Rosetta silent file (secondary structure, phi, psi, omega in degrees, C-alpha in Angstrom):
SEQUENCE: XXXXXXXXXXXXXXXXXXXXXXXXXXXXXXXXXXXXXXXXXXXXXXXXXXXXXXXXXXXXXXXXXXXXXXXXXXXXXXXXXXXXXXXXXXXXXXXXXXXXXXXXXXXXXXXXXXXXXXXXXXXXXXXXXXXXXXXXXXXXXXXXXXXXXXXXXXXXXXXXXXXXXXXXXXXXXXXXXXXXXXXXXXXXXXXXXXXXXXXXXXXXXXXXXXXXXXXXXXXXXXXXXXXXXXXXXXXXXXXXXXXXXXXXXXXXXXXXXXXXXXXXX
SCORE:     score description
SCORE:     0.000 S_00000001
   1 L     0.000  -47.610  179.030   59.510  -21.102  159.031 S_00000001
   2 H   -62.042  -38.710 -179.479   61.191  -24.469  159.487 S_00000001
   3 H   -64.018  -39.933 -179.925   62.843  -23.203  162.645 S_00000001
   4 H   -67.970  -35.084  177.264   59.502  -22.124  164.091 S_00000001
   5 H   -64.739  -40.720  178.808   57.976  -25.546  163.297 S_00000001
   6 H   -62.841  -42.853 -179.726   60.826  -27.258  165.134 S_00000001
   7 H   -64.250  -40.358 -179.098   60.341  -25.003  168.138 S_00000001
   8 H   -65.477  -43.910 -179.645   56.581  -25.647  168.117 S_00000001
   9 H   -66.336  -36.681 -179.745   57.001  -29.454  167.913 S_00000001
  10 H   -67.308  -28.813 -177.555   59.641  -29.405  170.631 S_00000001
  11 H   -86.604   -6.749 -179.743   57.314  -27.504  172.931 S_00000001
  12 L   -69.674  135.927  175.382   54.417  -29.957  172.460 S_00000001
  13 L   -75.500   91.302 -171.694   53.645  -32.074  175.556 S_00000001
  14 H   -58.115  -46.529 -177.490   54.249  -35.424  173.838 S_00000001
  15 H   -63.296  -36.963  179.533   53.058  -37.603  176.711 S_00000001
  16 H   -66.738  -38.845  178.068   49.897  -35.529  177.050 S_00000001
  17 H   -62.244  -43.470  178.966   49.193  -35.908  173.324 S_00000001
  18 H   -62.093  -40.869 -179.419   49.598  -39.693  173.588 S_00000001
  19 H   -63.893  -42.529  179.763   47.262  -39.767  176.579 S_00000001
  20 H   -63.163  -41.755  179.050   44.603  -37.756  174.728 S_00000001
  21 H   -62.712  -41.541 -179.561   44.816  -40.092  171.718 S_00000001
  22 H   -65.464  -40.603  179.160   44.448  -43.150  173.962 S_00000001
  23 H   -64.463  -40.775  177.789   41.448  -41.632  175.740 S_00000001
  24 H   -60.640  -41.774  179.763   39.844  -40.820  172.387 S_00000001
  25 H   -64.061  -41.223 -179.781   40.378  -44.431  171.274 S_00000001
  26 H   -66.546  -40.614  177.541   38.861  -45.755  174.497 S_00000001
  27 H   -63.213  -39.484  179.004   35.870  -43.445  174.175 S_00000001
  28 H   -62.744  -41.697  179.012   35.427  -44.586  170.586 S_00000001
  29 H   -65.402  -44.599 -179.961   35.514  -48.226  171.705 S_00000001
  30 H   -62.517  -37.501  179.656   33.077  -47.583  174.539 S_00000001
  31 H   -64.789  -38.093 -179.667   30.749  -45.781  172.147 S_00000001
  32 H   -64.737  -34.217  177.042   30.760  -48.758  169.775 S_00000001
  33 H   -73.581  -42.045 -178.380   29.697  -50.989  172.653 S_00000001
  34 H   -64.511  -30.959 -178.168   27.139  -48.515  173.949 S_00000001
  35 H   -73.859  -23.374 -179.714   25.623  -48.228  170.469 S_00000001
  36 L   -63.912  122.548  179.320   25.012  -51.971  170.225 S_00000001
  37 L   -62.219  145.998  178.566   21.315  -52.529  170.974 S_00000001
  38 H   -54.136  -35.257 -179.413   20.606  -54.794  173.970 S_00000001
  39 H   -62.693  -36.999  179.209   18.777  -57.192  171.651 S_00000001
  40 H   -68.884  -42.088  178.446   21.965  -57.677  169.601 S_00000001
  41 H   -61.941  -41.799  178.366   24.030  -58.287  172.736 S_00000001
  42 H   -64.226  -38.700 -177.990   21.492  -60.845  173.946 S_00000001
  43 H   -65.356  -46.367 -178.150   21.492  -62.532  170.557 S_00000001
  44 H   -69.364  -31.190  175.791   25.259  -62.944  170.348 S_00000001
  45 H   -63.056  -44.963  179.121   25.322  -64.149  173.967 S_00000001
  46 H   -62.920  -39.648 -179.362   22.767  -66.851  173.126 S_00000001
  47 H   -65.206  -41.430  179.462   24.726  -67.869  170.028 S_00000001
  48 H   -65.706  -43.259  178.702   27.968  -68.219  171.991 S_00000001
  49 H   -61.776  -40.512  178.730   26.248  -70.258  174.703 S_00000001
  50 H   -63.722  -39.036  178.649   24.712  -72.507  172.064 S_00000001
  51 H   -65.244  -40.910  179.691   28.139  -73.024  170.489 S_00000001
  52 H   -68.740  -36.860  179.620   29.663  -73.935  173.864 S_00000001
  53 H   -68.410  -21.012 -179.960   26.806  -76.320  174.685 S_00000001
  54 L   -75.852  -11.547  178.928   27.469  -78.182  171.443 S_00000001
  55 L   -76.671  161.426  177.230   30.856  -79.258  172.802 S_00000001
  56 L   -69.169  154.573 -178.043   31.340  -82.551  174.605 S_00000001
  57 L   -58.182  -30.078 -178.245   30.984  -82.470  178.423 S_00000001
  58 L   -99.031   24.119  179.435   34.709  -83.102  178.888 S_00000001
  59 L   -62.079  139.116 -178.935   35.812  -80.412  176.418 S_00000001
  60 L   -78.508  170.298  177.211   39.032  -78.721  177.467 S_00000001
  61 H   -61.668  -38.042  178.107   39.527  -74.997  177.992 S_00000001
  62 H   -62.215  -39.826  178.042   41.384  -74.898  174.671 S_00000001
  63 H   -62.826  -42.035  179.588   38.373  -76.476  172.943 S_00000001
  64 H   -64.619  -45.098  179.720   36.072  -73.841  174.471 S_00000001
  65 H   -62.446  -40.338  179.818   38.361  -70.984  173.463 S_00000001
  66 H   -65.856  -39.216  179.632   38.639  -72.360  169.931 S_00000001
  67 H   -63.866  -43.294  179.801   34.850  -72.703  169.647 S_00000001
  68 H   -66.845  -41.564 -179.717   34.290  -69.080  170.718 S_00000001
  69 H   -65.846  -37.901  176.685   37.014  -67.784  168.400 S_00000001
  70 H   -63.116  -43.103  177.221   35.541  -69.733  165.475 S_00000001
  71 H   -60.615  -44.541 -178.063   32.130  -68.209  166.217 S_00000001
  72 H   -59.541  -43.979 -179.383   33.663  -64.701  166.399 S_00000001
  73 H   -65.657  -41.438  179.268   35.327  -65.069  162.986 S_00000001
  74 H   -65.016  -42.729 -179.063   32.157  -66.447  161.398 S_00000001
  75 H   -68.332  -37.167  178.560   30.029  -63.683  162.926 S_00000001
  76 H   -63.802  -42.276  178.531   32.521  -61.006  161.890 S_00000001
  77 H   -63.490  -42.727  178.792   32.447  -62.242  158.291 S_00000001
  78 H   -63.193  -44.707 -177.872   28.640  -62.258  158.316 S_00000001
  79 H   -66.434  -38.814  178.732   28.459  -58.759  159.825 S_00000001
  80 H   -63.415  -44.688 -179.989   30.986  -57.330  157.335 S_00000001
  81 H   -61.738  -42.760 -179.242   29.079  -58.748  154.386 S_00000001
  82 H   -68.434  -38.476 -179.836   25.803  -57.371  155.717 S_00000001
  83 H   -65.044  -28.929  179.444   27.331  -53.961  156.504 S_00000001
  84 L   -87.340    7.286  176.896   28.506  -53.687  152.887 S_00000001
  85 L    89.004   21.263  179.583   24.972  -54.316  151.658 S_00000001
  86 L   -63.902  144.213 -178.545   25.280  -58.023  151.025 S_00000001
  87 L  -115.525  161.230  175.732   22.066  -59.760  150.087 S_00000001
  88 L    84.441    2.342  178.918   20.768  -63.249  150.546 S_00000001
  89 L   -81.068  136.198  175.957   22.162  -63.641  154.054 S_00000001
  90 L   -86.168   78.118 -175.340   19.963  -65.439  156.546 S_00000001
  91 L  -133.922  145.259  177.573   20.592  -62.884  159.299 S_00000001
  92 L   -93.169    0.856 -179.755   18.405  -61.033  161.761 S_00000001
  93 L   -78.958  142.788  171.082   20.899  -58.144  161.926 S_00000001
  94 L   -84.915  160.836 -176.821   20.103  -54.785  160.402 S_00000001
  95 H   -61.780  -40.098  179.645   22.734  -53.114  158.231 S_00000001
  96 H   -66.301  -42.026  178.746   23.367  -50.381  160.807 S_00000001
  97 H   -64.951  -36.220  179.968   23.658  -52.923  163.611 S_00000001
  98 H   -61.911  -40.621  178.788   26.031  -54.990  161.486 S_00000001
  99 H   -62.639  -41.552  178.694   28.405  -52.041  161.148 S_00000001
 100 H   -67.494  -37.260 -179.073   28.499  -51.524  164.920 S_00000001
 101 H   -68.077  -34.780  176.593   29.001  -55.244  165.501 S_00000001
 102 H   -58.308  -46.343  179.290   31.962  -55.285  163.111 S_00000001
 103 H   -60.212  -44.979 -176.505   33.681  -52.643  165.248 S_00000001
 104 H   -66.516  -41.884 -177.566   32.934  -54.520  168.456 S_00000001
 105 H   -75.754  -28.766 -172.968   34.068  -57.919  167.164 S_00000001
 106 H   -90.742  -44.745 -173.227   37.128  -56.636  165.351 S_00000001
 107 H  -115.458   -9.358 -176.484   38.682  -53.978  167.577 S_00000001
 108 L  -138.082   38.223 -175.313   36.931  -54.252  170.918 S_00000001
 109 H   -65.623  -37.779 -178.223   36.264  -57.969  171.383 S_00000001
 110 H   -63.012  -43.904 -179.928   37.814  -58.136  174.872 S_00000001
 111 H   -67.654  -38.826  178.580   35.548  -55.376  176.202 S_00000001
 112 H   -64.905  -41.282  178.349   32.486  -56.897  174.533 S_00000001
 113 H   -59.155  -42.869 -179.913   33.295  -60.300  176.041 S_00000001
 114 H   -65.812  -39.309 -176.815   33.509  -58.723  179.471 S_00000001
 115 H   -67.730  -37.126 -179.237   30.244  -56.832  179.016 S_00000001
 116 L   -87.670    1.009  175.382   28.234  -59.909  178.018 S_00000001
 117 L    83.022   20.893  178.854   29.817  -61.911  180.847 S_00000001
 118 L   -86.079  119.075  178.052   31.906  -64.261  178.711 S_00000001
 119 L  -144.059  121.075  176.269   34.897  -65.533  180.667 S_00000001
 120 L  -119.122  121.810 -176.355   36.925  -68.654  179.943 S_00000001
 121 L   -63.242  155.134  176.546   39.829  -69.295  182.338 S_00000001
 122 L   -70.937  134.885 -179.112   43.359  -69.596  181.064 S_00000001
 123 L   -74.889  130.633  178.301   44.381  -73.196  180.606 S_00000001
 124 L  -104.813  121.220 -179.829   47.130  -74.296  182.968 S_00000001
 125 L  -105.262  115.614  178.730   49.349  -77.062  181.654 S_00000001
 126 L   -92.162  127.302  178.995   51.265  -78.918  184.320 S_00000001
 127 L  -110.927  136.893  178.365   54.420  -80.598  183.166 S_00000001
 128 L   -87.859  126.057 -179.109   56.148  -83.337  185.077 S_00000001
 129 L  -102.361  128.730  178.349   59.857  -82.730  185.409 S_00000001
 130 L   -97.038  105.155 -178.672   62.197  -85.666  185.726 S_00000001
 131 L   -91.225    8.534 -178.203   65.114  -84.518  187.867 S_00000001
 132 L   -68.636  131.981  178.549   66.686  -87.959  187.904 S_00000001
 133 L   -60.117  150.139  179.290   70.355  -87.869  186.798 S_00000001
 134 L   -63.286  142.421  177.500   71.135  -89.476  183.457 S_00000001
 135 L    88.919   -7.455  179.335   72.110  -93.121  183.614 S_00000001
 136 L   -95.086  120.833 -178.148   70.195  -93.807  186.849 S_00000001
 137 L   -88.387  155.852  176.927   67.544  -96.457  186.363 S_00000001
 138 L   -69.033  135.963  175.726   64.276  -96.680  188.256 S_00000001
 139 L  -115.674    4.253 -177.551   64.387  -99.066  191.187 S_00000001
 140 L  -131.519  147.397  175.442   60.819  -98.441  192.302 S_00000001
 141 L   -77.467  157.674 -177.973   57.437  -99.023  190.768 S_00000001
 142 L   -70.104  -26.828 -172.337   55.197  -96.014  190.178 S_00000001
 143 L   -86.247   -1.648  179.748   52.395  -97.313  192.386 S_00000001
 144 L  -158.937  145.525  176.835   54.452  -97.522  195.587 S_00000001
 145 L  -115.020  123.706  179.430   57.530  -95.936  197.126 S_00000001
 146 L   -79.915  134.601  178.660   59.696  -98.118  199.320 S_00000001
 147 L   -71.640  154.826  176.757   60.872  -96.499  202.523 S_00000001
 148 L    96.139 -173.912 -177.168   64.569  -96.236  203.236 S_00000001
 149 L   -71.080  158.129  179.673   67.607  -95.840  201.063 S_00000001
 150 L   -61.194  149.249  179.912   67.566  -96.812  197.370 S_00000001
 151 L   -84.920  138.645  175.821   68.202 -100.448  196.545 S_00000001
 152 L   -63.146  152.900 -178.228   71.414 -101.395  194.723 S_00000001
 153 H   -56.530  -34.496 -176.637   70.906 -102.690  191.159 S_00000001
 154 H   -70.255   -7.440  179.096   71.990 -106.225  192.103 S_00000001
 155 H   -77.225  -27.609  179.632   68.980 -106.503  194.441 S_00000001
 156 L    49.462   53.437 -176.927   66.527 -106.659  191.492 S_00000001
 157 E   -64.293  135.750  177.122   63.637 -105.512  193.680 S_00000001
 158 E  -129.146  115.604  178.068   60.150 -106.534  192.543 S_00000001
 159 L   -70.806  154.258  177.607   57.126 -104.999  194.231 S_00000001
 160 L    53.089   47.996 -175.757   54.085 -107.147  195.014 S_00000001
 161 E  -140.197  139.287  177.776   56.163 -110.294  194.654 S_00000001
 162 E  -133.442  112.441  179.345   56.793 -113.341  196.844 S_00000001
 163 E   -94.797  146.442  177.123   59.482 -115.837  195.813 S_00000001
 164 L   -86.670  163.421  177.623   59.710 -119.384  197.124 S_00000001
 165 L   160.445  163.786  177.210   62.900 -120.940  198.474 S_00000001
 166 E   -75.746  132.725 -175.899   64.525 -122.699  201.404 S_00000001
 167 E   -71.286  121.846  172.147   64.861 -120.356  204.379 S_00000001
 168 E   -89.202  -33.881  175.731   68.442 -119.374  205.151 S_00000001
 169 E  -144.780  124.573 -177.958   67.210 -116.940  207.810 S_00000001
 170 L   -73.029  131.554 -178.859   63.668 -116.879  209.172 S_00000001
 171 H   -74.659  -17.979 -179.368   62.002 -113.511  208.882 S_00000001
 172 H   -58.081  -33.162 -179.147   59.850 -114.027  211.981 S_00000001
 173 H  -118.566   14.171 -177.102   62.863 -113.132  214.112 S_00000001
 174 L  -128.586   95.937 -176.721   64.877 -111.252  211.493 S_00000001
 175 E  -109.608  144.810  177.914   63.678 -107.673  210.981 S_00000001
 176 L  -132.196  151.549 -175.621   65.286 -104.913  208.927 S_00000001
 177 L   -67.011  -28.259 -175.827   64.525 -101.195  208.680 S_00000001
 178 L  -151.226  167.926  176.695   64.136 -101.207  204.907 S_00000001
 179 H   -63.390  -36.137  178.619   64.051 -103.382  201.811 S_00000001
 180 H   -63.349  -39.388  178.325   67.558 -102.181  200.990 S_00000001
 181 H   -67.002  -36.160  178.826   68.773 -103.389  204.392 S_00000001
 182 H   -66.139  -44.615  177.617   67.093 -106.749  203.821 S_00000001
 183 H   -61.092  -41.951 -179.960   68.772 -107.127  200.442 S_00000001
 184 H   -63.186  -35.934  177.529   72.105 -106.155  201.982 S_00000001
 185 H   -62.842  -37.261  177.532   71.625 -108.830  204.646 S_00000001
 186 H   -66.385  -43.558  178.554   71.211 -111.383  201.858 S_00000001
 187 H   -61.584  -43.226 -178.756   74.379 -110.152  200.142 S_00000001
 188 H   -66.528  -40.489 -179.624   76.319 -110.275  203.420 S_00000001
 189 H   -63.362  -43.225 -179.770   75.082 -113.782  204.268 S_00000001
 190 H   -64.595  -36.756 -179.029   76.103 -115.101  200.858 S_00000001
 191 H   -70.503  -35.799 -173.819   79.509 -113.475  201.177 S_00000001
 192 H  -101.738    5.147 -178.216   80.175 -114.801  204.682 S_00000001
 193 L   -63.913  141.021  179.025   78.583 -118.259  204.342 S_00000001
 194 L   -79.094  160.756  178.428   80.777 -121.137  205.467 S_00000001
 195 L   -56.002  132.014  179.810   81.638 -124.020  203.136 S_00000001
 196 L    91.441  -15.524  178.579   78.635 -126.279  202.702 S_00000001
 197 L   -82.866  148.526  176.010   76.141 -123.638  203.881 S_00000001
 198 L   -70.619  136.128  179.569   73.397 -122.419  201.598 S_00000001
 199 L   -99.619  130.849 -178.870   74.079 -118.955  200.250 S_00000001
 200 L   -61.313  128.461  172.343   71.235 -116.475  200.151 S_00000001
 201 L  -133.169    4.857  176.115   70.142 -115.573  196.633 S_00000001
 202 E  -136.975  132.697  173.167   66.533 -114.524  197.379 S_00000001
 203 E  -122.931  141.398 -178.943   65.313 -111.887  199.806 S_00000001
 204 E  -132.922  125.050 -171.516   61.670 -111.300  200.729 S_00000001
 205 E  -127.986  144.395  176.978   60.649 -108.235  202.729 S_00000001
 206 E  -102.229  104.935 -177.974   57.404 -106.985  204.314 S_00000001
 207 L   -89.278   -7.861 -174.371   57.148 -103.191  203.736 S_00000001
 208 L   -83.721  131.334  178.338   53.578 -102.804  205.008 S_00000001
 209 L   -66.159  -21.004  179.468   53.032 -101.315  208.459 S_00000001
 210 L   -89.658    4.538 -177.859   49.925 -103.501  208.740 S_00000001
 211 L    89.326  172.783 -176.133   51.905 -106.672  208.164 S_00000001
 212 E  -126.213  136.416 -178.997   51.931 -109.002  205.174 S_00000001
 213 L   -73.469  143.714  171.497   49.586 -111.820  204.288 S_00000001
 214 L  -152.222  145.334 -175.635   50.843 -115.378  203.851 S_00000001
 215 L   -74.180    0.067 -179.806   48.838 -118.615  203.691 S_00000001
 216 L   -80.606 -171.632 -174.177   50.862 -120.214  206.514 S_00000001
 217 L   -86.317   -4.941 -173.513   49.933 -120.271  210.206 S_00000001
 218 L   -92.505  157.051  174.583   52.112 -117.300  211.199 S_00000001
 219 L  -100.851  105.973 -173.540   51.234 -113.629  211.560 S_00000001
 220 E   -87.091  130.010 -172.077   53.817 -111.821  209.475 S_00000001
 221 L  -107.961  168.463  178.213   54.727 -108.340  210.655 S_00000001
 222 L   -56.257  137.399  175.722   56.198 -105.164  209.252 S_00000001
 223 L    79.386    7.277  174.399   59.955 -105.302  208.479 S_00000001
 224 E   -61.971  136.616 -178.901   60.194 -109.089  208.344 S_00000001
 225 E  -128.762  107.269 -179.622   63.198 -110.020  206.212 S_00000001
 226 E   -97.192  128.127  175.411   63.349 -113.551  204.858 S_00000001
 227 E  -106.384  127.431 -173.394   66.604 -114.789  203.378 S_00000001
 228 E  -132.296  165.629  175.424   66.178 -117.761  201.043 S_00000001
 229 E  -135.188  139.948  174.133   68.057 -120.006  198.668 S_00000001
 230 L  -157.131  132.867  177.540   66.905 -121.767  195.525 S_00000001
 231 L   -66.274  -36.438  177.675   68.843 -123.170  192.591 S_00000001
 232 L  -129.124   85.244 -176.831   65.904 -122.321  190.337 S_00000001
 233 L   -55.400  136.961  177.069   63.907 -119.526  191.987 S_00000001
 234 L  -134.136  154.652 -177.390   60.180 -119.683  191.354 S_00000001
 235 E   -78.573  139.486  164.391   57.322 -117.392  192.217 S_00000001
 236 E   -85.292  -54.641 -179.247   54.832 -118.026  194.959 S_00000001
 237 E  -146.143  152.001 -179.309   52.697 -114.998  194.064 S_00000001
 238 E  -144.238  130.264  176.267   53.009 -111.958  191.802 S_00000001
 239 L    64.391  -88.230 -176.766   51.016 -108.690  191.661 S_00000001
 240 E  -116.503  146.491  168.981   47.464 -109.834  192.494 S_00000001
 241 L   -77.518  135.434 -177.464   46.038 -112.864  194.197 S_00000001
 242 L   -67.072  158.446  178.434   43.620 -114.501  191.772 S_00000001
 243 H   -61.994  -38.103  179.058   39.892 -114.482  192.456 S_00000001
 244 H   -62.825  -40.472  179.359   39.937 -118.264  192.707 S_00000001
 245 H   -65.821  -42.440 -178.331   42.684 -118.070  195.331 S_00000001
 246 H   -69.048  -28.041  175.250   40.829 -115.397  197.303 S_00000001
 247 H   -64.408  -36.896 -179.846   37.664 -117.484  197.230 S_00000001
 248 H   -83.618  -23.867 -179.172   39.584 -120.245  198.997 S_00000001
 249 L  -127.143   82.620 -174.361   41.502 -117.815  201.240 S_00000001
 250 L   -58.582  -23.643 -178.740   39.064 -115.046  202.288 S_00000001
 251 L   -82.606   -8.598 -178.523   41.721 -113.231  204.334 S_00000001
 252 L   -69.964  135.451  176.735   43.981 -112.725  201.320 S_00000001
 253 L   -76.190  178.539  178.412   44.185 -109.093  200.102 S_00000001
 254 L   -72.841  -46.874 -176.998   43.854 -108.092  196.469 S_00000001
 255 E  -100.637  145.591  174.305   47.541 -107.221  196.010 S_00000001
 256 L   -68.638  123.344 -172.962   50.539 -109.274  197.079 S_00000001
 257 L   -83.046  -15.516 -173.661   52.058 -107.194  199.921 S_00000001
 258 E   -79.918  156.685  169.506   55.629 -108.530  199.796 S_00000001
 259 E  -122.641  135.169 -173.684   58.611 -107.119  197.936 S_00000001
 260 E  -137.771  170.583  176.129   61.284 -109.563  196.786 S_00000001
 261 E  -161.739  149.205  175.204   64.398 -109.851  194.719 S_00000001
 262 E  -105.539  122.535 -175.948   66.749 -112.412  193.226 S_00000001
 263 L   -72.028  131.770  175.737   70.383 -111.532  193.812 S_00000001
 264 L   -88.770  141.371 -177.648   72.551 -111.393  190.718 S_00000001
 265 L   -83.138    0.000    0.000   75.989 -112.919  191.031 S_00000001
């Protein structure tokens, strides 16, 4: 007898049996949806929409998903209680409808969501990856990227900054391809200065292709590189020109266009 049972089980088409069971389950799920009266489907659709409308206008996808899931759990609890003959519930569902809704909410929620047209996109979270090697400090501000090679640490580059000082080399006739090249010119001048000559300790560069504003009489162009010296460097302008300054100088932009640095010894 045992031997015949083994032979019978071995001869069963296992994959076919699994397929039949899955089809039966799908038919059962479809039947539970088909049995739900249209009025019930409309009602739960209205309730979900009302729940979503109660969220703030800038609610995230996660907030929307959480609101719908909270509604589903609350509705499932209500339907289960009603299906078991619970009394005192303020519900418009009939006991028979409640039983069908329990099946739909509990085991076939994805299909029901699709049937009533509920679709909330998957939230995509973008993460910023910092590929900068450890120990390398930022030499650029976030609001602007300087063209050319990175500046050495001793350049102490400051965006939107204009330092004062006595000109060691006039920028009107001294142009460099990048801020790094301008800083290097300052380093080289200080290194090669003759006895008694002023050594560059401030560099001021114009990175804007449209030129850089200055209150003097000259028209300052892209790539101007000013080499300066000052025993006690002081700022001419930093970040923004004040409203009072712009009232007196209508041609001044909002932001200081120059990039500068004080050379460390």
